[in-house]
C-alpha positions as CSV (number, residue, x, y, z in Angstrom):
1,X,101.2,131.7,-60.3
2,X,100.4,128.9,-58.1
3,X,97.6,130.9,-55.9
4,X,94.3,132.1,-57.3
5,X,94.4,134.8,-54.7
6,X,95.0,138.6,-55.3
7,X,93.8,137.9,-59.0
8,X,91.7,140.3,-61.1
9,X,90.2,140.3,-64.3
10,X,92.3,142.0,-67.0
11,X,89.5,144.1,-68.1
12,X,89.6,146.1,-64.7
13,X,93.1,146.8,-65.5
14,X,93.6,150.4,-66.2
15,X,97.0,151.4,-67.8
16,X,99.2,154.9,-66.9
17,X,98.5,157.7,-69.3
18,X,99.4,157.1,-72.9
19,X,100.6,153.3,-72.3
20,X,98.7,150.1,-73.1
21,X,98.9,146.5,-71.8
22,X,101.7,144.3,-73.3
23,X,101.6,140.5,-73.8
24,X,104.0,138.3,-72.4
25,X,102.7,137.6,-68.9
26,X,101.2,134.8,-67.1
27,X,97.4,134.5,-66.0
28,X,94.7,132.1,-65.2
29,X,91.7,131.3,-67.5
30,X,88.9,128.9,-65.8
31,X,91.2,127.8,-63.2
32,X,93.9,126.8,-65.8
33,X,97.3,128.7,-66.1
34,X,98.1,130.6,-69.3
35,X,100.4,132.9,-71.0
36,X,99.1,135.8,-72.4
37,X,100.5,136.1,-76.2
38,X,98.4,139.3,-77.3
39,X,96.2,141.8,-75.9
40,X,93.3,143.1,-77.9
41,X,90.5,145.6,-77.4
42,X,88.2,143.3,-75.8
43,X,89.7,139.9,-75.8
44,X,93.1,138.2,-75.4
45,X,95.2,135.4,-76.8
46,X,96.3,133.0,-74.7
47,X,98.6,129.9,-74.8
48,X,97.8,126.8,-72.8
49,X,100.3,124.7,-71.4
50,X,99.8,122.2,-74.4
51,X,100.7,124.9,-76.8
52,X,97.0,125.5,-78.1
53,X,96.2,129.0,-78.3
54,X,92.7,130.5,-77.7
55,X,91.2,133.8,-77.7
56,X,89.3,134.4,-74.4
57,X,87.6,137.5,-73.5
58,X,89.4,140.1,-70.8
59,X,86.5,139.5,-68.2
60,X,87.5,135.9,-67.7
61,X,91.1,136.5,-68.0
62,X,92.6,136.6,-64.3
63,X,95.8,138.3,-63.6
64,X,98.5,139.5,-61.1
65,X,97.7,143.4,-61.2
66,X,101.4,143.9,-60.5
67,X,102.6,141.3,-63.0
68,X,100.7,143.0,-66.3
69,X,103.5,145.0,-68.1
70,X,102.8,148.2,-70.1
71,X,104.2,149.6,-73.2
72,X,104.1,153.3,-74.8
73,X,101.0,154.1,-76.9
74,X,97.7,156.0,-76.9
75,X,94.9,153.4,-77.1
76,X,92.5,156.0,-76.3
77,X,93.0,158.1,-79.3
78,X,92.6,154.9,-81.4
79,X,96.4,154.9,-82.6
80,X,98.7,152.7,-80.6
81,X,102.0,150.9,-81.8
82,X,100.2,148.0,-83.3
83,X,96.6,149.6,-83.8
84,X,97.9,151.7,-86.9
85,X,97.4,148.4,-88.9
86,X,93.8,148.7,-88.6
87,X,93.7,152.1,-90.4
88,X,93.7,152.4,-93.8
89,X,96.4,153.9,-95.5
90,X,99.6,154.7,-94.1
91,X,100.9,154.8,-90.3
92,X,100.6,158.1,-88.8
93,X,103.8,160.2,-88.8
94,X,105.6,160.6,-85.3
95,X,104.9,163.7,-83.3
C-alpha cells in the first residue's frame, strides 16, 4: 500500500449480506502501514512493522475498499463465526 489515495475508513465498509469483515489485510493508521490481525465490533487489532500490536478504532483504520476480505457470518444477528464465544452457554446449532 504505497499510496494513500483511494483509502477509506474501515468503518465505512459494508459487508455483503450474511458476511463480516475478515482479518489479514493491509491498512494505514496515522500514516503508518499496518497489518490487520482482527476485526472487532468497533475496533481493529493491527500489527505494526516492528511486530508490536495495538487496538485502534475502525474510523482511524484506512483501507483500500477492494482489498478487504469477507467471511460468511451474520453479524447483524449477533452470532457470527467468532461471536458465539461472547454468548453464555454453548455455541449455536447449525441451521
